[in-house]
C-alpha positions in Angstrom: 68.2 47.2 -46.4 70.7 48.8 -44.1 70.6 52.5 -43.9 67.2 52.8 -45.6 65.3 55.8 -44.3 62.1 55.7 -46.3 59.1 54.4 -44.4 58.2 51.3 -46.4 54.5 50.6 -46.3 55.1 46.9 -46.6 53.3 46.0 -43.4 50.0 47.2 -44.9 50.5 45.1 -48.1 50.6 41.3 -48.0 50.2 41.4 -44.1 50.1 37.6 -43.7 53.7 37.2 -45.0 56.6 38.3 -42.9 60.2 37.4 -42.0 63.6 38.9 -42.7 63.9 37.6 -46.3 60.2 38.1 -47.0 60.4 41.7 -45.9 63.2 42.3 -48.4 61.2 40.7 -51.1 58.2 42.8 -50.3 60.3 46.0 -50.4 61.8 44.9 -53.7 58.4 44.3 -55.2 57.2 47.8 -54.0 60.3 49.4 -55.5 59.3 47.6 -58.8 55.8 48.9 -58.5 57.1 52.4 -58.1 58.6 52.0 -61.7 61.9 53.4 -60.6 64.6 51.0 -61.9 67.4 52.8 -60.0 65.7 52.0 -56.7 64.8 48.4 -57.8 68.4 47.5 -58.7 69.7 48.5 -55.3 68.3 45.2 -54.0 70.8 43.1 -56.0 74.4 42.0 -55.5 77.0 43.4 -58.0 77.4 39.9 -59.5 73.7 38.9 -59.6 71.7 36.7 -61.9 68.3 38.0 -63.0 66.2 36.2 -65.6 62.6 37.2 -66.6 60.9 34.4 -68.5 62.7 33.6 -71.7 64.5 36.9 -71.9 68.3 36.8 -71.8 69.7 36.9 -68.2 71.2 40.0 -66.7 74.3 39.6 -64.6 74.7 43.0 -63.0 72.3 45.6 -61.6 73.1 47.8 -64.6 72.2 45.0 -67.0 68.9 44.7 -65.1 68.2 48.4 -65.6 69.2 48.2 -69.3 67.0 45.3 -69.9 64.0 47.0 -68.3 63.7 49.8 -70.9 61.3 47.9 -73.3 59.1 46.9 -70.3 58.9 50.5 -69.1 57.9 51.7 -72.6 54.9 49.2 -72.6 53.8 49.4 -68.9 52.3 52.3 -67.0 52.1 50.5 -63.8 52.0 47.1 -62.0 50.8 45.4 -58.9 52.0 42.2 -57.2 49.4 40.1 -55.4 51.3 37.5 -53.4 49.5 34.2 -52.9 52.2 32.2 -51.1 55.8 32.4 -50.1 57.9 29.4 -49.1 61.5 29.0 -48.0 63.3 25.8 -49.4 65.8 23.9 -47.3 68.7 25.6 -49.1 67.4 29.1 -48.3 65.8 29.7 -51.7 62.6 31.7 -51.5 59.7 30.7 -53.7 57.0 33.3 -54.3 53.7 32.5 -56.0 51.7 35.5 -57.1 49.6 37.2 -59.7 51.0 40.4 -61.3 48.7 43.0 -62.8 50.1 45.2 -65.5 48.5 48.3 -66.8 49.7 49.3 -70.3 50.0 52.8 -71.6 47.1 51.9 -73.9 44.9 51.3 -70.9 44.8 47.5 -71.3 45.1 45.5 -68.0 46.7 42.0 -67.8 46.7 39.9 -64.7 49.3 37.1 -65.1 50.3 34.2 -62.9 53.9 34.2 -61.8 56.3 32.2 -59.7 59.7 33.6 -58.6 62.7 31.9 -57.1 65.0 34.2 -55.1 68.4 33.4 -53.6 70.1 35.8 -51.2 73.6 36.8 -50.3 73.3 38.6 -47.0 70.5 41.1 -47.3 70.8 41.4 -51.1 69.3 39.3 -53.9 72.0 37.2 -55.6 69.6 35.4 -58.0 66.1 36.1 -59.2 64.3 33.9 -61.7 60.9 35.0 -62.8 58.7 32.3 -64.3 56.0 34.1 -66.2 54.7 34.4 -69.8 54.8 38.1 -70.3 53.8 37.9 -74.0 50.2 39.1 -73.4 51.6 42.5 -72.4 53.4 42.8 -75.7 50.7 41.5 -78.0 
């Protein structure tokens, strides 16, 4: 992202995936792994669309932050393991991965996930997360 001064360690993580959009995605995932919603929502346009599984969609960065409160109460940490990233002909990025969640109760869940990501410039305009997160809440 323009003006970013923090040294993102993204070259050490998922090294076989690179490119302008891929690097933004990697930074966004790392911001999510840091569990700081305020940094995470900086990656989104003001009029974004964000949907996690069957949860209601968020349409602004603030709505993303607001919808994350229940997740943060359940989850102590998370880690993305990217398996593949593709770019569709319309510019949509498709990211296949496994996400490992560590609950405050010490339970660990590794879940399959596939995201579709659409950009507007260097910001995420739309993110759809296809995952069954229910094991984390059961």
